[in-house]
Structures are given as C-alpha cells and as structure tokens.
N, C-alpha and C positions, 0 to 999 in steps of 0.2 A: 531349558527352558527357551520362547521363545516370546519374539515382541510382535503386535501385531502398529497397527499407522498410529498411532496415539501414544507407543508407547507403552500399552499396559502389559504388563508383564503376564502371560498364559503360560501355565504347566500342558504339558503335553502325556495322555495318559491311555493305552493300549485295555481297556476292561473286558471284564466276562464276563458273558451273556446271565449272572446267575442272580440271587437273591441276594448271596453272604453280600456284594461288594455294592456301598452305597452307592459309586461315582455308578453303578447301571445304574438303581433306583435314579437318579438327577438326572443319567441321561432320556432315560422313558417320561422322566416330565416334562424337561423342556423339548421333546418328541412332541409327546401330547399336546400341549402348550400352546409350541406354536406350528406346529402340522396341520392338527384333527381341528383344535375347540375352533380355528376359525371359519371351517366345511362345518361346525356341529355335530360333532361328531364324538359320542363317547371316550370314557378313560379304555385303556386298554386295547384298542383302534392302530394304538402307534404302534402295535407286538406284530411283526410280520412272520408268513410261512416257516422261510429260513434262521428266524432271530441268535438260534443258538448256533447252527455253524457260521455265522456271521462274524467280523471284524470290527470291534465294537474301539472306537475312537474319542476322546472325551477333552476339549481343554477347558483347565478353570481358570481361574481369577485368582491372583491375590488373599483371597480367603475362604481358598478352596471351594467356590460352588462352578457347578459345573455352568457354562455360557456359552457353551459350544459341543454340538456333536455331529458324528459322520458314521454311519456303516458298510462292511465292505464284502457284500457276497461274491467266493472264489467258486469259478462255475469250469468246466471241462475247458479244457482244450489253452490251456494260457489266459484265458479270460475272465472279467468276475464284471460284477454292477455293482457304483457308488449307487447306497442307497440313502435315504429319512434324514439329507443332511439339515441341519437343525442351527441358529443362532439367536441365542439371545439380542431381542430386537431392540434395548437400546445400544446392543455393539452391534449391529449391522453396517455394513460398508467400513468398520475399521477394520478389513484385513483378518478376523478372526477364520471367516470359512477359507479364505488362501492359503492359509496356515498349517488349517485341515487338511484339505487338499494338498498342497506339499506334504506331507507327512504322512499321508496313505500313501499316495505315490512314489514314495520312498519304500515304503515297508512292502507293499506290493512288489515293482520293481526287483525290488534284493530278493523276494517271493518265487519269482520267474512267470509274476504276469507279462504280458504283452500288449494289451490293449486293455479298457475301461471304456465300458459301458454306462449310460445313464436315462433315468427318464425326467426329464428337465422340467418344470413348470414353468411355463409362457412368461412370466416374470422373472425367472430365472437364468434364460438362454445366454444374455450379456455376462451374467456374473460368469457362465462356465468356458463362453465360446474365447473370455478375455487372459480365463488359463490355458486355452491350444483344444479346449474340445470344442469339435463342430454336429453340427444336425446334419439328421438323415434323414428318408422316410419322412410317412405321411404323419400332420398331427393326429394325436387322438387326445380321448380323452378318461382317465382316471381321478381318480376320487373326485369325480365331479367337476375336477376342470381340464381346462386347455394344458398336456404335457406335448413336446417333443423327443425325440428318440436322439442321443450324442454319445459323438463318442469322440478317442483321442489315444492313438497308439503310443506305447511308452515308448523313447529312446534307448536304448541298452545303455545298461547298469555303465562306468566311469569303470577303465580294468586300473 
C-alpha cells in the first residue's frame, strides 16, 4: 500500500498485458482517456507496438479502480523507456504519479536497469525534473504535441 499527498490509500499492482486481467483493461481505458482523447485520437491508439513486452504498473484506489498507470519497455544494454504514464485527472498533482515512478524505478533497478529514458510532453517536464530526470537533446513533436527527451541514471541498489 502507498499513500499520496492527500493520504489516499493506493494499491500498486503489476499487471499482465492481456485481455484476462481487468486491471489491464482499466489501464488501457485510462491511457486512452487521459493521453489520446484530448488529441482527438480513437480507442486503440493507446496501444503501442511493444505493449506485450512491457512491464505494466497500475495504481488502484480504495474502490479498486485504476487511477494511475505507467508502462516500461526494457531495452538492450541495461536501459529502458518509461512510457504512457497517466493519472486520473481529478487526482493529478496529488502524488499518484510520484508513487508510480518510485515503484517502477525500484523494480527496474532490482532487475538490473541502470538508466531510464522517456519522451516527456512539454507540460510534464517539470514533474519529471522534480523526480531527478534531466532533459537532453532537441525538442521534438510526437502524437502532434511538443516533447522532450529525458533520462535518469539510477543509483546502484543498496547492498
């Protein structure tokens, strides 16, 4: 169990990207509503090409609704990419994203990942900077909006 800034109790759960797990369906719905609907994109556009080989983490509220999610693609060379992070709009700014990223970093560090990269929407750069990520490279456009490349080198696991 984890707590957000407003003491909302969240349950974090790693889910399988398959049609059997109802939390995966909730994750996809949240990603679509938060990340794609505002861009006028249809259902199904939230699925990425690496979906099945990604790690999927969801945050559920006290009523077991998926209220936050993040996926992570492990890449060769002890690196990986954080992708498609989404938090229920009513809960944004209350620590849900911070809790998700902390758990993702804990897990991938334990799995031997030493660096996380991501494509941050321009509006999310400050959030990731507060979590220790740094901008690199030139701005670019992805899904029709401005993005920045960001990365974080993970500290070695405590012995």
